[in-house]
Biopython code that builds the backbone (N, CA, C, O; Angstrom):
import numpy as np
from Bio.PDB.StructureBuilder import StructureBuilder

atoms = [
    (1, "MET", "N", (167.706, 86.416, 334.947)),
    (1, "MET", "CA", (166.687, 87.431, 335.449)),
    (1, "MET", "C", (165.819, 87.191, 336.637)),
    (1, "MET", "O", (165.304, 88.073, 337.324)),
    (2, "THR", "N", (165.707, 85.849, 336.813)),
    (2, "THR", "CA", (165.146, 85.578, 338.345)),
    (2, "THR", "C", (165.535, 86.116, 339.488)),
    (2, "THR", "O", (164.814, 86.559, 340.381)),
    (3, "MET", "N", (167.037, 86.057, 339.432)),
    (3, "MET", "CA", (167.660, 86.564, 340.534)),
    (3, "MET", "C", (167.612, 88.292, 340.652)),
    (3, "MET", "O", (167.807, 89.020, 341.626)),
    (4, "VAL", "N", (167.352, 88.532, 339.581)),
    (4, "VAL", "CA", (166.865, 90.300, 339.764)),
    (4, "VAL", "C", (165.421, 90.449, 340.789)),
    (4, "VAL", "O", (165.040, 91.079, 341.775)),
    (5, "VAL", "N", (165.023, 89.605, 339.998)),
    (5, "VAL", "CA", (163.470, 89.484, 340.480)),
    (5, "VAL", "C", (163.359, 89.393, 341.941)),
    (5, "VAL", "O", (162.805, 90.175, 342.715)),
    (6, "MET", "N", (164.057, 88.170, 342.207)),
    (6, "MET", "CA", (164.194, 87.803, 343.808)),
    (6, "MET", "C", (164.875, 89.182, 344.551)),
    (6, "MET", "O", (164.271, 89.765, 345.451)),
    (7, "LEU", "N", (165.995, 89.555, 344.137)),
    (7, "LEU", "CA", (166.725, 90.794, 344.585)),
    (7, "LEU", "C", (165.952, 91.997, 344.874)),
    (7, "LEU", "O", (166.026, 92.601, 345.945)),
    (8, "TRP", "N", (165.084, 92.387, 343.730)),
    (8, "TRP", "CA", (164.022, 93.478, 343.836)),
    (8, "TRP", "C", (162.826, 93.240, 344.828)),
    (8, "TRP", "O", (162.335, 94.142, 345.507)),
    (9, "GLY", "N", (162.420, 91.969, 344.838)),
    (9, "GLY", "CA", (161.719, 91.533, 345.968)),
    (9, "GLY", "C", (162.181, 91.818, 347.633)),
    (9, "GLY", "O", (161.474, 92.274, 348.532)),
    (10, "TRP", "N", (163.261, 91.487, 347.677)),
    (10, "TRP", "CA", (164.311, 91.751, 349.108)),
    (10, "TRP", "C", (163.923, 93.192, 349.252)),
    (10, "TRP", "O", (163.508, 93.628, 350.326)),
    (11, "VAL", "N", (164.074, 94.058, 348.002)),
    (11, "VAL", "CA", (164.401, 95.496, 348.559)),
    (11, "VAL", "C", (163.142, 96.148, 348.822)),
    (11, "VAL", "O", (163.089, 97.121, 349.575)),
    (12, "LYS", "N", (161.979, 95.605, 348.166)),
    (12, "LYS", "CA", (160.593, 96.009, 348.614)),
    (12, "LYS", "C", (160.410, 95.774, 349.762)),
    (12, "LYS", "O", (159.835, 96.624, 350.441)),
    (13, "VAL", "N", (160.867, 94.471, 350.383)),
    (13, "VAL", "CA", (160.502, 94.436, 352.165)),
    (13, "VAL", "C", (161.273, 95.017, 352.703)),
    (13, "VAL", "O", (160.874, 95.367, 353.814)),
    (14, "LEU", "N", (162.477, 95.396, 352.417)),
    (14, "LEU", "CA", (163.067, 96.241, 353.151)),
    (14, "LEU", "C", (162.409, 97.448, 353.186)),
    (14, "LEU", "O", (161.724, 97.767, 354.158)),
    (15, "ARG", "N", (162.540, 98.102, 352.283)),
    (15, "ARG", "CA", (161.524, 99.177, 352.345)),
    (15, "ARG", "C", (160.277, 99.456, 353.049)),
    (15, "ARG", "O", (159.886, 100.592, 353.315)),
    (16, "LYS", "N", (159.701, 98.430, 353.324)),
    (16, "LYS", "CA", (158.030, 98.232, 353.601)),
    (16, "LYS", "C", (158.411, 98.377, 355.056)),
    (16, "LYS", "O", (157.908, 99.326, 355.657)),
    (17, "TYR", "N", (159.192, 97.605, 355.678)),
    (17, "TYR", "CA", (159.649, 97.536, 357.351)),
    (17, "TYR", "C", (161.266, 98.408, 357.383)),
    (17, "TYR", "O", (162.214, 98.018, 358.065)),
    (18, "ARG", "N", (161.288, 99.409, 356.656)),
    (18, "ARG", "CA", (162.404, 100.157, 356.978)),
    (18, "ARG", "C", (162.612, 100.884, 358.532)),
    (18, "ARG", "O", (163.664, 101.241, 359.062)),
    (19, "LEU", "N", (161.562, 100.943, 358.920)),
    (19, "LEU", "CA", (161.513, 101.933, 360.351)),
    (19, "LEU", "C", (161.718, 100.796, 361.129)),
    (19, "LEU", "O", (162.489, 101.053, 362.053)),
    (20, "TYR", "N", (161.299, 99.542, 361.121)),
    (20, "TYR", "CA", (161.511, 98.375, 362.247)),
    (20, "TYR", "C", (163.009, 97.939, 361.751)),
    (20, "TYR", "O", (163.775, 97.850, 362.710)),
    (21, "ILE", "N", (163.452, 97.723, 360.827)),
    (21, "ILE", "CA", (165.192, 97.150, 360.546)),
    (21, "ILE", "C", (165.914, 98.273, 361.004)),
    (21, "ILE", "O", (167.066, 98.046, 361.372)),
    (22, "LEU", "N", (165.337, 99.882, 361.088)),
    (22, "LEU", "CA", (166.594, 100.927, 361.322)),
    (22, "LEU", "C", (166.718, 100.873, 362.990)),
    (22, "LEU", "O", (167.723, 101.038, 363.682)),
    (23, "LEU", "N", (165.188, 100.549, 363.435)),
    (23, "LEU", "CA", (165.663, 100.435, 364.856)),
    (23, "LEU", "C", (166.077, 99.212, 365.567)),
    (23, "LEU", "O", (166.636, 99.128, 366.660)),
    (24, "GLY", "N", (165.692, 98.245, 364.731)),
    (24, "GLY", "CA", (166.448, 96.988, 365.641)),
    (24, "GLY", "C", (167.873, 97.227, 365.379)),
    (24, "GLY", "O", (168.727, 97.037, 366.245)),
    (25, "MET", "N", (168.116, 97.608, 364.293)),
    (25, "MET", "CA", (169.947, 98.069, 363.945)),
    (25, "MET", "C", (170.768, 98.852, 365.143)),
    (25, "MET", "O", (171.926, 98.664, 365.516)),
    (26, "VAL", "N", (169.831, 99.751, 365.602)),
    (26, "VAL", "CA", (170.222, 100.614, 366.540)),
    (26, "VAL", "C", (170.451, 99.805, 367.731)),
    (26, "VAL", "O", (171.585, 99.547, 368.135)),
    (27, "VAL", "N", (169.253, 99.353, 368.362)),
    (27, "VAL", "CA", (169.398, 98.205, 369.511)),
    (27, "VAL", "C", (170.325, 96.992, 369.402)),
    (27, "VAL", "O", (170.752, 96.353, 370.364)),
    (28, "ALA", "N", (170.556, 96.782, 368.247)),
    (28, "ALA", "CA", (171.415, 95.461, 368.207)),
    (28, "ALA", "C", (172.796, 96.012, 368.555)),
    (28, "ALA", "O", (173.507, 95.401, 369.353)),
    (29, "ALA", "N", (173.260, 97.319, 367.897)),
    (29, "ALA", "CA", (174.556, 97.822, 367.787)),
    (29, "ALA", "C", (174.749, 98.592, 369.428)),
    (29, "ALA", "O", (175.852, 98.505, 369.968)),
    (30, "LEU", "N", (173.868, 99.155, 369.970)),
    (30, "LEU", "CA", (173.903, 99.599, 371.538)),
    (30, "LEU", "C", (174.070, 97.867, 372.345)),
    (30, "LEU", "O", (175.188, 97.487, 372.694)),
    (31, "LEU", "N", (173.086, 97.162, 372.507)),
    (31, "LEU", "CA", (173.380, 95.847, 373.091)),
    (31, "LEU", "C", (174.808, 95.121, 372.675)),
    (31, "LEU", "O", (175.237, 94.268, 373.452)),
    (32, "ASN", "N", (175.533, 95.416, 371.519)),
    (32, "ASN", "CA", (176.622, 95.003, 371.429)),
    (32, "ASN", "C", (177.740, 95.373, 371.955)),
    (32, "ASN", "O", (178.703, 94.675, 372.274)),
    (33, "ALA", "N", (177.528, 96.935, 372.071)),
    (33, "ALA", "CA", (178.683, 97.735, 372.557)),
    (33, "ALA", "C", (178.453, 97.566, 374.231)),
    (33, "ALA", "O", (179.375, 97.499, 375.044)),
    (34, "PHE", "N", (177.180, 97.519, 374.516)),
    (34, "PHE", "CA", (177.159, 97.334, 376.016)),
    (34, "PHE", "C", (177.656, 96.290, 376.559)),
    (34, "PHE", "O", (178.234, 96.369, 377.643)),
    (35, "ALA", "N", (177.511, 95.099, 375.876)),
    (35, "ALA", "CA", (177.604, 93.741, 375.935)),
    (35, "ALA", "C", (179.423, 93.216, 376.076)),
    (35, "ALA", "O", (179.731, 92.459, 376.996)),
    (36, "ARG", "N", (180.224, 93.587, 375.330)),
    (36, "ARG", "CA", (181.176, 93.333, 374.721)),
    (36, "ARG", "C", (182.024, 94.497, 375.363)),
    (36, "ARG", "O", (183.065, 94.021, 375.815)),
    (37, "PHE", "N", (181.952, 95.666, 375.533)),
    (37, "PHE", "CA", (183.096, 96.528, 375.345)),
    (37, "PHE", "C", (182.611, 97.598, 376.811)),
    (37, "PHE", "O", (183.155, 98.702, 376.811)),
    (38, "TRP", "N", (181.945, 97.392, 377.627)),
    (38, "TRP", "CA", (181.355, 98.367, 378.558)),
    (38, "TRP", "C", (182.868, 98.088, 379.901)),
    (38, "TRP", "O", (183.184, 97.022, 380.430)),
    (39, "GLY", "N", (183.426, 99.298, 380.073)),
    (39, "GLY", "CA", (184.624, 99.407, 380.375)),
    (39, "GLY", "C", (186.039, 99.456, 380.201)),
    (39, "GLY", "O", (187.034, 99.645, 380.901)),
    (40, "GLU", "N", (185.607, 99.086, 378.352)),
    (40, "GLU", "CA", (186.926, 99.149, 377.424)),
    (40, "GLU", "C", (186.483, 100.508, 376.973)),
    (40, "GLU", "O", (185.722, 100.599, 376.010)),
    (41, "TRP", "N", (186.855, 101.431, 377.527)),
    (41, "TRP", "CA", (186.272, 102.920, 376.571)),
    (41, "TRP", "C", (186.476, 102.740, 375.438)),
    (41, "TRP", "O", (185.625, 102.584, 374.563)),
    (42, "LYS", "N", (188.108, 102.741, 375.276)),
    (42, "LYS", "CA", (188.502, 103.051, 374.075)),
    (42, "LYS", "C", (188.187, 102.324, 372.933)),
    (42, "LYS", "O", (188.389, 102.802, 371.817)),
    (43, "TYR", "N", (187.776, 101.367, 373.074)),
    (43, "TYR", "CA", (186.867, 100.366, 371.936)),
    (43, "TYR", "C", (185.668, 100.638, 372.015)),
    (43, "TYR", "O", (185.144, 100.455, 370.916)),
    (44, "PHE", "N", (184.694, 101.118, 373.049)),
    (44, "PHE", "CA", (183.198, 101.159, 373.263)),
    (44, "PHE", "C", (182.769, 102.166, 372.416)),
    (44, "PHE", "O", (181.854, 101.959, 371.618)),
    (45, "PHE", "N", (183.320, 103.214, 372.500)),
    (45, "PHE", "CA", (182.730, 104.800, 371.611)),
    (45, "PHE", "C", (183.499, 104.363, 370.231)),
    (45, "PHE", "O", (182.816, 104.692, 369.261)),
    (46, "GLY", "N", (184.486, 103.841, 369.934)),
    (46, "GLY", "CA", (184.758, 103.714, 368.622)),
    (46, "GLY", "C", (184.106, 102.554, 367.983)),
    (46, "GLY", "O", (184.311, 102.648, 366.773)),
    (47, "VAL", "N", (183.421, 101.519, 368.254)),
    (47, "VAL", "CA", (182.374, 100.733, 368.127)),
    (47, "VAL", "C", (180.931, 101.147, 367.574)),
    (47, "VAL", "O", (180.367, 100.694, 366.577)),
    (48, "LEU", "N", (180.459, 102.151, 368.496)),
    (48, "LEU", "CA", (179.205, 102.892, 368.228)),
    (48, "LEU", "C", (179.550, 103.497, 367.222)),
    (48, "LEU", "O", (178.808, 103.250, 366.271)),
    (49, "ILE", "N", (180.688, 104.476, 366.912)),
    (49, "ILE", "CA", (180.727, 105.476, 366.025)),
    (49, "ILE", "C", (180.662, 104.630, 364.582)),
    (49, "ILE", "O", (179.955, 104.977, 363.636)),
    (50, "ALA", "N", (181.515, 103.478, 364.590)),
    (50, "ALA", "CA", (181.248, 102.571, 363.369)),
    (50, "ALA", "C", (179.998, 102.265, 362.883)),
    (50, "ALA", "O", (179.734, 102.204, 361.682)),
    (51, "HIS", "N", (179.066, 102.032, 363.959)),
    (51, "HIS", "CA", (177.620, 101.435, 363.560)),
    (51, "HIS", "C", (177.181, 102.431, 363.330)),
    (51, "HIS", "O", (176.203, 102.253, 362.603)),
    (52, "LEU", "N", (177.371, 103.677, 363.580)),
    (52, "LEU", "CA", (176.467, 104.948, 363.458)),
    (52, "LEU", "C", (176.873, 104.807, 362.101)),
    (52, "LEU", "O", (176.008, 104.164, 361.506)),
    (53, "ILE", "N", (177.858, 105.145, 361.321)),
    (53, "ILE", "CA", (178.163, 105.192, 360.202)),
    (53, "ILE", "C", (177.501, 104.197, 359.507)),
    (53, "ILE", "O", (176.343, 104.429, 359.160)),
    (54, "PHE", "N", (177.968, 103.218, 359.257)),
    (54, "PHE", "CA", (176.982, 102.276, 358.376)),
    (54, "PHE", "C", (175.860, 102.271, 358.733)),
    (54, "PHE", "O", (175.159, 102.047, 357.746)),
    (55, "TRP", "N", (175.121, 102.424, 359.833)),
    (55, "TRP", "CA", (173.580, 102.409, 359.931)),
    (55, "TRP", "C", (173.007, 103.841, 359.364)),
    (55, "TRP", "O", (171.779, 103.885, 359.280)),
    (56, "GLN", "N", (173.586, 104.790, 359.040)),
    (56, "GLN", "CA", (173.250, 106.156, 358.379)),
    (56, "GLN", "C", (173.128, 105.748, 356.931)),
    (56, "GLN", "O", (172.290, 106.138, 356.118)),
    (57, "ALA", "N", (174.058, 104.946, 356.766)),
    (57, "ALA", "CA", (174.371, 104.824, 355.294)),
    (57, "ALA", "C", (173.093, 103.963, 354.581)),
    (57, "ALA", "O", (172.432, 104.314, 353.604)),
    (58, "VAL", "N", (172.949, 102.652, 355.430)),
    (58, "VAL", "CA", (171.762, 101.904, 355.169)),
    (58, "VAL", "C", (170.546, 102.638, 355.300)),
    (58, "VAL", "O", (169.554, 102.319, 354.645)),
    (59, "GLN", "N", (170.546, 103.778, 356.246)),
    (59, "GLN", "CA", (168.975, 104.562, 356.403)),
    (59, "GLN", "C", (168.877, 105.619, 354.970)),
    (59, "GLN", "O", (167.804, 106.030, 354.529)),
    (60, "SER", "N", (169.771, 105.833, 354.575)),
    (60, "SER", "CA", (170.131, 106.785, 353.691)),
    (60, "SER", "C", (169.723, 106.261, 351.911)),
    (60, "SER", "O", (169.390, 106.958, 350.952)),
    (61, "TYR", "N", (169.946, 104.622, 352.036)),
    (61, "TYR", "CA", (169.312, 104.035, 351.063)),
    (61, "TYR", "C", (168.219, 103.639, 351.029)),
    (61, "TYR", "O", (167.630, 103.534, 349.953)),
    (62, "LEU", "N", (167.491, 103.217, 352.534)),
    (62, "LEU", "CA", (166.546, 102.756, 352.487)),
    (62, "LEU", "C", (165.320, 104.109, 352.430)),
    (62, "LEU", "O", (164.164, 103.835, 352.109)),
    (63, "TYR", "N", (165.684, 105.419, 352.740)),
    (63, "TYR", "CA", (164.813, 106.319, 352.630)),
    (63, "TYR", "C", (164.976, 107.255, 351.303)),
    (63, "TYR", "O", (164.149, 108.132, 351.055)),
    (64, "GLY", "N", (166.011, 107.022, 350.539)),
    (64, "GLY", "CA", (166.242, 107.217, 349.266)),
    (64, "GLY", "C", (166.731, 108.652, 349.111)),
    (64, "GLY", "O", (166.104, 109.504, 348.481)),
    (65, "LYS", "N", (168.146, 108.911, 349.864)),
    (65, "LYS", "CA", (168.767, 109.963, 350.032)),
    (65, "LYS", "C", (169.898, 109.515, 349.610)),
    (65, "LYS", "O", (170.129, 108.328, 349.379)),
    (66, "ASN", "N", (170.768, 110.542, 349.467)),
    (66, "ASN", "CA", (172.536, 110.139, 349.368)),
    (66, "ASN", "C", (173.141, 109.445, 350.182)),
    (66, "ASN", "O", (172.776, 109.570, 351.351)),
    (67, "ILE", "N", (173.966, 108.735, 349.965)),
    (67, "ILE", "CA", (174.478, 107.561, 350.567)),
    (67, "ILE", "C", (175.960, 108.057, 350.809)),
    (67, "ILE", "O", (176.766, 108.048, 349.878)),
    (68, "PHE", "N", (176.321, 108.510, 352.137)),
    (68, "PHE", "CA", (177.696, 108.580, 352.379)),
    (68, "PHE", "C", (178.705, 107.534, 352.845)),
    (68, "PHE", "O", (178.228, 107.046, 353.870)),
    (69, "LEU", "N", (179.746, 107.029, 352.600)),
    (69, "LEU", "CA", (180.207, 105.892, 352.977)),
    (69, "LEU", "C", (181.619, 106.439, 352.887)),
    (69, "LEU", "O", (182.100, 106.627, 351.770)),
    (70, "GLY", "N", (182.427, 106.750, 354.152)),
    (70, "GLY", "CA", (183.938, 107.427, 354.153)),
    (70, "GLY", "C", (183.729, 108.741, 353.575)),
    (70, "GLY", "O", (182.953, 109.627, 353.933)),
    (71, "VAL", "N", (184.557, 108.709, 352.619)),
    (71, "VAL", "CA", (185.041, 110.018, 351.932)),
    (71, "VAL", "C", (184.135, 110.004, 350.591)),
    (71, "VAL", "O", (184.300, 110.969, 349.844)),
    (72, "GLY", "N", (183.210, 109.032, 350.207)),
    (72, "GLY", "CA", (182.539, 108.708, 348.873)),
    (72, "GLY", "C", (181.051, 109.084, 349.044)),
    (72, "GLY", "O", (180.646, 109.247, 350.195)),
    (73, "VAL", "N", (180.231, 109.232, 348.050)),
    (73, "VAL", "CA", (179.044, 109.525, 348.233)),
    (73, "VAL", "C", (178.161, 108.721, 346.897)),
    (73, "VAL", "O", (178.621, 108.655, 345.758)),
    (74, "VAL", "N", (177.178, 108.298, 347.200)),
    (74, "VAL", "CA", (176.369, 107.706, 346.228)),
    (74, "VAL", "C", (175.064, 108.681, 345.898)),
    (74, "VAL", "O", (174.193, 108.892, 346.742)),
    (75, "LYS", "N", (175.043, 109.219, 344.625)),
    (75, "LYS", "CA", (173.741, 110.034, 344.944)),
    (75, "LYS", "C", (172.420, 109.427, 344.520)),
    (75, "LYS", "O", (172.242, 108.346, 343.959)),
    (76, "GLU", "N", (171.272, 110.589, 345.004)),
    (76, "GLU", "CA", (169.974, 109.829, 344.557)),
    (76, "GLU", "C", (169.867, 109.366, 343.375)),
    (76, "GLU", "O", (169.520, 108.205, 343.161)),
    (77, "GLU", "N", (170.150, 110.210, 342.454)),
    (77, "GLU", "CA", (170.011, 109.950, 340.977)),
    (77, "GLU", "C", (171.212, 108.992, 340.006)),
    (77, "GLU", "O", (171.395, 109.055, 338.790)),
    (78, "ASP", "N", (171.866, 108.182, 340.951)),
    (78, "ASP", "CA", (172.614, 107.358, 340.532)),
    (78, "ASP", "C", (171.639, 105.824, 340.356)),
    (78, "ASP", "O", (170.447, 105.671, 340.623)),
    (79, "SER", "N", (172.572, 104.868, 339.845)),
    (79, "SER", "CA", (171.692, 103.828, 339.231)),
    (79, "SER", "C", (171.301, 102.904, 340.375)),
    (79, "SER", "O", (172.021, 102.671, 341.346)),
    (80, "LYS", "N", (169.982, 102.356, 340.147)),
    (80, "LYS", "CA", (169.569, 101.630, 341.369)),
    (80, "LYS", "C", (170.744, 100.396, 341.980)),
    (80, "LYS", "O", (171.011, 100.199, 343.166)),
    (81, "GLY", "N", (171.338, 99.651, 340.746)),
    (81, "GLY", "CA", (172.474, 99.071, 341.007)),
    (81, "GLY", "C", (173.592, 99.330, 342.112)),
    (81, "GLY", "O", (173.918, 98.708, 343.123)),
    (82, "LEU", "N", (174.022, 100.436, 341.544)),
    (82, "LEU", "CA", (175.156, 101.367, 342.615)),
    (82, "LEU", "C", (174.594, 101.372, 343.910)),
    (82, "LEU", "O", (174.956, 100.860, 344.969)),
    (83, "ARG", "N", (173.787, 101.952, 343.640)),
    (83, "ARG", "CA", (173.042, 102.242, 345.028)),
    (83, "ARG", "C", (172.555, 101.187, 346.266)),
    (83, "ARG", "O", (172.537, 101.402, 347.478)),
    (84, "LEU", "N", (172.193, 100.053, 345.569)),
    (84, "LEU", "CA", (171.893, 98.635, 346.257)),
    (84, "LEU", "C", (173.273, 98.344, 346.722)),
    (84, "LEU", "O", (173.357, 98.229, 347.945)),
    (85, "SER", "N", (174.751, 98.147, 345.827)),
    (85, "SER", "CA", (176.024, 97.742, 345.945)),
    (85, "SER", "C", (176.362, 98.725, 347.388)),
    (85, "SER", "O", (176.897, 98.333, 348.425)),
    (86, "ALA", "N", (175.956, 99.849, 347.127)),
    (86, "ALA", "CA", (176.703, 100.655, 348.548)),
    (86, "ALA", "C", (175.993, 100.258, 349.509)),
    (86, "ALA", "O", (176.528, 100.306, 350.617)),
    (87, "CYS", "N", (174.404, 99.680, 349.409)),
    (87, "CYS", "CA", (173.935, 99.662, 350.919)),
    (87, "CYS", "C", (174.524, 98.104, 351.379)),
    (87, "CYS", "O", (174.714, 97.721, 352.534)),
    (88, "PHE", "N", (174.745, 97.354, 350.140)),
    (88, "PHE", "CA", (174.960, 95.927, 350.906)),
    (88, "PHE", "C", (176.809, 95.996, 351.647)),
    (88, "PHE", "O", (177.367, 95.299, 352.495)),
    (89, "VAL", "N", (177.264, 97.148, 350.840)),
    (89, "VAL", "CA", (178.621, 97.187, 351.767)),
    (89, "VAL", "C", (178.415, 97.793, 352.936)),
    (89, "VAL", "O", (179.191, 97.552, 353.860)),
    (90, "ALA", "N", (177.409, 98.626, 353.100)),
    (90, "ALA", "CA", (177.401, 99.375, 354.353)),
    (90, "ALA", "C", (176.600, 98.228, 355.630)),
    (90, "ALA", "O", (176.772, 98.314, 356.846)),
    (91, "LEU", "N", (175.901, 97.408, 355.052)),
    (91, "LEU", "CA", (175.344, 96.017, 355.717)),
    (91, "LEU", "C", (176.559, 95.284, 356.018)),
    (91, "LEU", "O", (176.672, 94.639, 357.060)),
    (92, "ALA", "N", (177.412, 95.356, 355.198)),
    (92, "ALA", "CA", (178.611, 94.172, 355.562)),
    (92, "ALA", "C", (179.569, 94.686, 356.632)),
    (92, "ALA", "O", (180.119, 94.187, 357.614)),
    (93, "GLY", "N", (179.546, 95.948, 356.016)),
    (93, "GLY", "CA", (180.392, 96.936, 357.407)),
    (93, "GLY", "C", (179.947, 96.750, 358.544)),
    (93, "GLY", "O", (180.565, 96.168, 359.435)),
    (94, "TYR", "N", (178.745, 97.258, 358.649)),
    (94, "TYR", "CA", (177.829, 97.162, 359.981)),
    (94, "TYR", "C", (178.122, 95.725, 360.720)),
    (94, "TYR", "O", (178.638, 95.518, 361.819)),
    (95, "SER", "N", (177.555, 94.690, 359.621)),
    (95, "SER", "CA", (177.755, 93.133, 360.457)),
    (95, "SER", "C", (179.495, 92.815, 360.981)),
    (95, "SER", "O", (179.857, 92.179, 361.970)),
    (96, "PHE", "N", (180.288, 93.448, 360.016)),
    (96, "PHE", "CA", (181.705, 93.245, 360.359)),
    (96, "PHE", "C", (182.214, 93.777, 361.915)),
    (96, "PHE", "O", (182.999, 93.208, 362.674)),
    (97, "VAL", "N", (181.595, 94.874, 362.081)),
    (97, "VAL", "CA", (181.887, 95.713, 363.468)),
    (97, "VAL", "C", (181.377, 94.780, 364.560)),
    (97, "VAL", "O", (181.969, 94.621, 365.628)),
    (98, "PHE", "N", (180.070, 94.084, 364.175)),
    (98, "PHE", "CA", (179.703, 93.128, 365.549)),
    (98, "PHE", "C", (181.221, 91.973, 365.763)),
    (98, "PHE", "O", (181.598, 91.710, 366.905)),
    (99, "LEU", "N", (181.834, 91.480, 364.728)),
    (99, "LEU", "CA", (182.958, 90.769, 365.196)),
    (99, "LEU", "C", (184.383, 91.327, 365.897)),
    (99, "LEU", "O", (185.286, 90.616, 366.338)),
    (100, "PHE", "N", (184.342, 92.548, 365.881)),
    (100, "PHE", "CA", (185.444, 93.362, 366.329)),
    (100, "PHE", "C", (185.741, 93.005, 368.075)),
    (100, "PHE", "O", (184.955, 93.307, 368.973)),
    (101, "ASP", "N", (186.780, 92.451, 368.223)),
    (101, "ASP", "CA", (187.308, 92.241, 369.587)),
    (101, "ASP", "C", (187.975, 92.872, 369.794)),
    (101, "ASP", "O", (188.560, 92.165, 370.615)),
    (102, "GLY", "N", (188.716, 94.056, 369.779)),
    (102, "GLY", "CA", (189.768, 94.739, 370.356)),
    (102, "GLY", "C", (190.831, 94.443, 369.346)),
    (102, "GLY", "O", (190.615, 93.607, 368.469)),
    (103, "TYR", "N", (191.814, 94.997, 369.411)),
    (103, "TYR", "CA", (193.273, 94.675, 368.664)),
    (103, "TYR", "C", (193.860, 93.516, 369.449)),
    (103, "TYR", "O", (193.666, 93.362, 370.655)),
    (104, "PRO", "N", (194.593, 92.706, 368.684)),
    (104, "PRO", "CA", (195.327, 91.730, 369.689)),
    (104, "PRO", "C", (196.523, 92.215, 370.281)),
    (104, "PRO", "O", (196.904, 91.699, 371.332)),
    (105, "TRP", "N", (197.121, 93.068, 369.791)),
    (105, "TRP", "CA", (198.507, 93.848, 370.042)),
    (105, "TRP", "C", (198.163, 94.793, 371.386)),
    (105, "TRP", "O", (198.931, 94.913, 372.341)),
    (106, "GLY", "N", (196.941, 95.394, 371.274)),
    (106, "GLY", "CA", (196.567, 96.405, 372.432)),
    (106, "GLY", "C", (196.446, 96.009, 373.891)),
    (106, "GLY", "O", (196.150, 96.852, 374.738)),
]
sb = StructureBuilder()
sb.init_structure("model")
sb.init_model(0)
sb.init_chain("A")
sb.init_seg("    ")
for serial, (resi, resn, name, xyz) in enumerate(atoms, 1):
    if name == "N":
        sb.init_residue(resn, " ", resi, " ")
    sb.init_atom(name, np.array(xyz, "f"), 0.0, 1.0, " ", f" {name:<3s}", serial, name[0])
structure = sb.get_structure()
């Protein structure tokens, strides 16, 4: 039960500072794409699009809207646990894109 209370406390912090979190995510994505892929245009725009897809999913969670991840959707009226899980998947995907360094066979 304590873990649920701690997790809900983090959700409150996320919602309180959601504008700053989302702006930080956008700035971090742009800096990452510019710093790592400037001149490698086939990766540059792909990385930006991947960040955008995951960013909009986190934004949708923080603002209480439908979350679109790929071809799936988590609706506003779905359970809080499912919505939070979708948000964590989106954050994990967003973070994973930072580790992308091109394809080794490319």
